C-alpha positions as CSV (number, residue, x, y, z in Angstrom):
1,M,-9.6,10.9,2.9
2,I,-10.0,12.9,-0.9
3,R,-12.1,10.8,-2.9
4,N,-11.4,10.5,-6.7
5,R,-14.4,11.4,-8.8
6,S,-13.5,9.9,-12.0
7,V,-11.7,6.7,-11.3
8,P,-12.7,4.3,-8.5
9,T,-9.6,2.9,-6.2
10,D,-8.3,-0.1,-7.3
11,T,-8.5,0.4,-11.1
12,V,-5.6,0.0,-13.6
13,L,-5.9,3.1,-15.7
14,P,-4.1,2.4,-19.2
15,H,-2.6,5.4,-20.4
16,I,-2.4,4.9,-24.1
17,V,-0.3,7.4,-26.8
18,Y,-1.9,8.5,-29.9
19,R,-0.6,10.4,-32.6
20,D,-3.6,12.7,-33.0
21,V,-6.1,12.6,-29.7
22,A,-9.2,14.3,-31.3
23,Q,-9.0,12.0,-34.4
24,A,-8.8,9.0,-31.8
25,L,-11.6,10.4,-29.4
26,A,-13.9,10.1,-32.5
27,W,-12.2,6.5,-33.8
28,L,-12.8,5.0,-30.4
29,A,-16.2,6.0,-30.0
30,G,-17.5,5.3,-33.6
31,A,-15.4,1.6,-33.5
32,F,-15.6,0.6,-30.1
33,G,-18.5,2.3,-28.4
34,F,-16.3,4.3,-25.7
35,T,-17.6,7.7,-24.3
36,E,-16.1,10.6,-23.9
37,H,-15.8,11.8,-19.9
38,Y,-13.6,14.7,-20.6
39,R,-10.8,16.3,-22.4
40,Y,-8.0,18.7,-21.8
41,G,-5.6,20.8,-23.7
42,E,-6.3,23.3,-26.5
43,P,-9.3,23.8,-28.2
44,G,-9.6,21.7,-31.4
45,A,-5.9,19.5,-30.8
46,P,-6.4,18.0,-27.1
47,S,-3.9,16.8,-25.5
48,G,-5.5,14.4,-23.6
49,A,-8.7,12.8,-22.3
50,Q,-10.3,9.9,-20.2
51,M,-13.0,7.9,-22.1
52,L,-15.6,5.4,-20.7
53,L,-16.7,2.0,-21.9
54,G,-19.1,0.4,-19.1
55,N,-17.2,0.5,-16.4
56,A,-13.7,0.2,-18.0
57,V,-11.9,3.9,-18.2
58,I,-9.0,4.8,-20.6
59,M,-6.5,7.9,-20.6
60,L,-5.7,9.1,-23.8
61,R,-2.5,10.8,-24.7
62,A,-0.9,12.9,-27.3
63,A,2.4,11.5,-28.1
64,R,5.5,13.3,-26.8
65,S,8.5,14.3,-28.6
66,G,10.4,10.7,-29.5
67,E,7.6,8.7,-29.0
68,L,5.7,6.4,-31.2
69,T,3.0,4.7,-31.5
70,P,2.8,0.8,-32.5
71,A,1.9,1.4,-35.8
72,Q,4.7,3.6,-36.1
73,L,7.0,1.3,-34.7
74,G,5.6,-1.6,-36.4
75,S,5.0,-3.9,-33.3
76,A,2.9,-4.2,-30.7
77,T,3.7,-2.9,-27.9
78,Q,0.8,-4.2,-25.3
79,S,-2.5,-5.2,-25.2
80,L,-5.3,-4.2,-23.2
81,T,-8.7,-6.6,-22.4
82,I,-12.2,-4.7,-22.1
83,F,-14.9,-7.1,-20.7
84,V,-18.2,-6.1,-22.6
85,K,-21.8,-7.2,-21.8
86,D,-22.3,-8.6,-25.3
87,V,-19.3,-9.3,-27.5
88,D,-21.0,-10.0,-30.7
89,A,-22.8,-6.8,-31.2
90,H,-19.7,-5.7,-30.0
91,F,-17.4,-7.3,-32.7
92,A,-20.1,-6.5,-35.1
93,M,-20.1,-3.2,-34.6
94,A,-16.5,-2.7,-35.0
95,K,-16.1,-4.5,-38.0
96,A,-18.9,-2.3,-39.3
97,A,-16.5,0.8,-38.5
98,G,-13.5,-0.8,-40.4
99,A,-11.8,-1.6,-37.7
100,R,-8.6,-4.5,-38.2
101,I,-9.7,-7.4,-37.1
102,V,-6.6,-9.3,-36.1
103,E,-8.4,-12.2,-34.0
104,E,-11.4,-13.5,-35.3
105,L,-14.2,-14.1,-32.5
106,H,-14.1,-17.3,-30.8
107,E,-14.3,-19.1,-27.8
108,T,-11.2,-20.0,-25.6
109,P,-10.5,-22.9,-23.9
110,Y,-10.4,-20.5,-20.8
111,G,-14.1,-19.9,-21.0
112,E,-14.4,-16.4,-22.5
113,R,-15.6,-15.4,-25.9
114,Q,-13.4,-12.8,-27.5
115,Y,-11.6,-11.2,-30.4
116,G,-8.5,-9.2,-31.3
117,V,-8.6,-5.8,-32.8
118,E,-6.1,-2.7,-33.5
119,D,-7.1,0.7,-33.6
120,L,-6.0,3.5,-35.9
121,D,-3.1,3.7,-34.1
122,G,-2.1,0.0,-34.0
123,H,-2.4,-0.2,-30.1
124,H,-4.2,-4.1,-30.0
125,W,-7.5,-4.7,-28.0
126,L,-9.3,-7.7,-26.8
127,F,-13.2,-7.6,-26.3
128,S,-14.1,-10.9,-24.4
129,Q,-17.3,-11.6,-22.7
130,H,-17.4,-14.5,-20.0
131,A,-18.9,-18.0,-21.8
132,H,-18.5,-20.0,-18.9
133,D,-17.0,-21.2,-15.2
134,L,-14.0,-23.2,-15.6
135,S,-11.3,-23.5,-12.8
136,P,-7.5,-22.4,-14.3
137,A,-6.8,-26.5,-13.6
138,D,-9.5,-27.2,-16.1
139,W,-7.8,-25.6,-19.1
140,G,-4.3,-26.6,-17.7
141,A,-3.1,-23.5,-15.5
142,T,-1.1,-24.4,-12.5
143,L,-2.4,-22.3,-9.3
144,A,0.1,-20.5,-7.2
145,G,1.0,-21.4,-3.7
């Protein structure tokens, strides 16, 4: 079997559309702490890239003709959740970088400490850290089966 060198098996790999991939690379590094793994396309104007934050992997892709970002649409299109080791420090970094905080840092009923933020093209992100071990039944969820 051929092994994928950049993404482990059983990993969800979101592809996120940006108007300017080079600008998004710099913004995501500065505001959220992502690091660039690779980029492709024209020098100075990449059409795509892969970024890492701990074990989280994302792909950035330039918007194609007719595609719009959430900021251009004026509406959220999805939410991406990334689990980090220190959500308080991550929150401070994002806020200091000027990221648009849409949900202040708080603890959820299901035991996560998290905050919500929008990036430069309006994509919604949640950054979260596990705070308490709770059964889904403890916070009102019904288990399947």
